[in-house]
C-alpha positions as CSV (number, residue, x, y, z in Angstrom):
1,M,0.0,0.0,0.0
2,R,2.8,2.4,0.9
3,R,4.6,1.6,-2.2
4,T,1.6,2.4,-4.3
5,V,1.3,5.9,-2.7
6,I,4.9,6.7,-3.4
7,W,4.5,5.7,-7.1
8,A,1.4,8.0,-7.3
9,S,3.1,10.9,-5.7
10,L,6.2,10.5,-8.2
11,L,3.8,10.3,-11.1
12,A,2.1,13.7,-9.9
13,L,5.4,15.3,-9.5
14,A,6.5,14.3,-13.0
15,I,3.3,15.7,-14.5
16,V,3.8,19.1,-12.7
17,I,7.3,19.4,-13.8
18,T,6.5,18.6,-17.3
19,G,3.7,21.2,-17.5
20,T,5.9,23.8,-15.9
21,T,8.7,23.1,-18.4
22,S,6.2,23.4,-21.3
23,Y,4.7,26.8,-20.0
24,A,8.2,28.2,-19.5
25,A,9.3,27.1,-22.9
26,S,6.2,29.0,-24.5
27,K,7.6,32.2,-23.0
28,Y,10.9,33.3,-24.6
29,V,12.7,36.6,-25.5
30,V,13.8,37.3,-29.1
31,T,17.5,38.2,-29.0
32,S,18.4,37.6,-32.7
33,S,16.8,38.3,-36.1
34,K,17.4,34.5,-36.9
35,Q,14.7,33.6,-34.4
36,V,12.0,35.7,-36.4
37,K,10.4,34.3,-39.5
38,D,10.5,36.6,-42.5
39,G,7.2,38.5,-42.9
40,S,5.8,37.3,-39.6
41,L,6.1,40.8,-37.8
42,S,3.7,43.8,-38.3
43,T,4.3,47.5,-37.4
44,A,2.2,47.0,-34.3
45,D,4.8,44.5,-33.0
46,L,7.6,47.2,-33.0
47,S,8.3,49.8,-30.4
48,K,7.4,53.3,-30.8
49,K,11.0,54.3,-31.3
50,A,11.5,51.6,-34.0
51,R,8.5,52.8,-35.7
52,V,9.8,56.3,-35.8
53,Q,13.0,55.2,-37.3
54,L,11.2,53.7,-40.2
55,H,10.2,57.1,-41.6
56,G,12.6,58.6,-44.1
57,A,13.5,62.1,-44.4
58,R,11.1,64.6,-46.0
59,G,11.7,65.0,-49.8
60,S,11.9,68.3,-51.7
61,A,8.7,69.9,-52.8
62,G,7.6,68.9,-56.3
63,P,6.9,71.4,-59.2
64,Q,3.7,73.6,-58.9
65,G,0.7,72.2,-60.7
66,M,-1.2,74.0,-63.5
67,Q,-3.5,76.8,-62.7
68,G,-7.2,75.9,-62.9
69,P,-9.5,77.7,-65.2
70,T,-10.8,81.2,-64.2
71,G,-14.3,81.2,-62.8
72,Q,-17.1,83.5,-64.2
73,A,-17.2,87.0,-62.9
74,G,-20.0,87.6,-60.3
75,P,-22.6,90.4,-60.7
76,V,-21.6,94.0,-60.1
77,G,-22.5,95.1,-56.7
78,P,-23.7,98.6,-55.6
79,S,-21.4,101.2,-57.0
80,H,-22.7,104.7,-55.9
81,A,-25.2,106.2,-53.6
82,Y,-26.7,109.7,-53.9
83,S,-28.4,111.6,-51.2
84,A,-30.2,114.9,-50.7
85,T,-31.7,116.5,-47.6
86,M,-34.2,119.3,-47.4
87,P,-32.4,122.5,-46.1
88,A,-35.6,124.1,-44.9
89,S,-39.4,123.7,-44.6
90,V,-41.4,124.1,-47.7
91,A,-44.9,125.5,-47.8
92,L,-47.4,123.9,-50.1
93,P,-50.4,126.3,-50.6
94,A,-53.8,124.7,-51.6
95,S,-53.6,123.2,-55.1
96,T,-49.9,123.9,-55.7
97,G,-46.9,121.6,-56.0
98,Q,-43.2,121.9,-55.2
99,T,-40.0,120.0,-56.0
100,L,-38.8,119.1,-52.5
101,M,-35.6,117.2,-53.2
102,T,-33.3,116.3,-56.3
103,V,-30.1,114.2,-56.8
104,N,-28.2,114.1,-60.1
105,V,-27.4,110.6,-61.3
106,P,-25.8,108.9,-64.3
107,A,-27.7,106.3,-66.3
108,G,-28.1,103.0,-64.5
109,D,-30.3,100.8,-62.3
110,Y,-31.5,102.4,-59.0
111,V,-33.2,101.5,-55.9
112,V,-34.7,104.8,-54.6
113,M,-36.2,105.7,-51.1
114,A,-37.4,109.0,-49.7
115,R,-39.1,110.2,-46.5
116,I,-40.7,113.6,-45.6
117,Q,-42.3,115.0,-42.4
118,G,-45.4,116.6,-43.6
119,E,-47.9,118.9,-41.7
120,T,-51.5,119.6,-42.3
121,G,-52.8,123.2,-42.8
122,S,-54.7,125.5,-40.5
123,D,-58.3,124.9,-41.7
124,P,-60.1,123.3,-38.7
125,N,-63.0,122.0,-41.0
126,P,-61.5,121.2,-44.3
127,G,-64.7,119.1,-45.4
128,N,-62.5,116.4,-46.7
129,N,-59.0,114.9,-46.0
130,Y,-55.8,116.9,-46.2
131,R,-54.0,115.1,-49.1
132,F,-50.4,114.9,-50.1
133,D,-50.1,113.9,-53.9
134,C,-46.4,113.0,-54.4
135,S,-44.2,111.4,-57.2
136,L,-40.8,110.0,-56.8
137,S,-39.4,110.0,-60.4
138,G,-36.4,110.2,-62.7
139,P,-35.8,110.5,-66.5
140,D,-38.5,108.4,-68.0
141,V,-39.2,106.5,-65.0
142,T,-41.6,106.7,-62.0
143,F,-40.5,104.9,-58.9
144,D,-43.4,105.6,-56.6
145,D,-46.5,108.1,-56.9
146,P,-48.7,107.5,-53.9
147,V,-51.6,109.6,-52.7
148,Y,-51.5,110.1,-48.8
149,R,-54.9,111.2,-47.4
150,V,-53.9,112.2,-43.8
151,G,-57.0,113.1,-42.1
152,V,-59.0,116.3,-41.3
153,D,-57.2,117.6,-38.2
154,P,-55.2,120.8,-38.5
155,Y,-51.5,121.1,-37.7
156,V,-50.9,117.4,-37.5
157,E,-47.4,116.0,-38.5
158,R,-47.3,112.9,-40.7
159,Y,-44.2,110.9,-41.7
160,L,-44.6,109.7,-45.4
161,T,-42.4,107.2,-47.2
162,F,-41.8,106.6,-50.8
163,Q,-39.7,103.8,-52.4
164,G,-39.1,102.0,-55.7
165,A,-36.6,100.6,-58.1
166,G,-36.2,101.1,-61.8
167,A,-33.8,101.9,-64.7
168,V,-32.7,105.4,-65.5
169,E,-31.9,105.3,-69.2
170,Q,-30.0,108.5,-69.5
171,A,-28.1,110.7,-67.0
172,G,-30.5,113.1,-65.3
173,T,-32.3,114.2,-62.1
174,I,-34.3,112.0,-59.6
175,T,-36.7,114.2,-57.8
176,L,-39.5,114.0,-55.1
177,S,-42.3,116.4,-55.8
178,C,-45.6,116.9,-53.7
179,Y,-48.8,118.7,-54.4
180,A,-51.4,119.9,-52.0
181,G,-54.4,118.0,-53.1
182,N,-58.1,118.6,-52.2
183,G,-57.7,122.4,-52.0
184,H,-56.1,122.6,-48.6
185,D,-52.8,124.1,-47.5
186,L,-49.9,121.8,-46.4
187,S,-46.3,122.2,-45.6
188,V,-43.3,119.8,-45.5
189,I,-41.0,120.3,-42.4
190,S,-38.1,118.0,-43.4
191,G,-37.1,115.3,-45.9
192,Q,-34.4,112.9,-47.1
193,L,-33.9,111.3,-50.5
194,Q,-31.6,108.5,-51.3
195,A,-30.7,106.7,-54.7
196,I,-28.6,103.7,-54.7
197,Q,-27.1,102.5,-58.1
198,V,-27.0,98.8,-58.3
199,G,-25.5,96.2,-60.8
200,D,-28.7,94.7,-61.9
201,L,-32.4,94.6,-61.2
202,D,-34.3,91.1,-61.2
């Protein structure tokens, strides 16, 4: 019985030794390129320092390539702005008209804007509306020609705006003119006119 136990212990010890030797044999250090099979290593297997050494020096710049074709020119933007301001108030007696502001412009396409500060007359009971009949125009073009009925109260200030766009076919004057309609006195206290030349109107 004792002999059987001894043999079993020796057999177990032999198995442990063999396994340990096999495990140790699977862990080894490469000390020579002869131990590595050609083509078996990838870049990831190398150290960071080794990977840096694989990069060669930067070469000289190559010749400049051919220039590409020139693109189409874009539309012409705004080129000039023209402005006028009323230097003083203007009286508009009943059923009369006045040119309030002017700007001289060359031929071209324009966006035009104007604003006035108008005032009704002194009649406390006009019977109908005080009325500003105005026209914003240039050579052979009318930008805006509204009729503003501003009520029946005397001495009331109204801000009136005018705007439009169009082509001025020849050099000339853009004007804002107003007429005192409905037979009642009016006056214009202040005003400003702006004409902006643009490349094109759609």
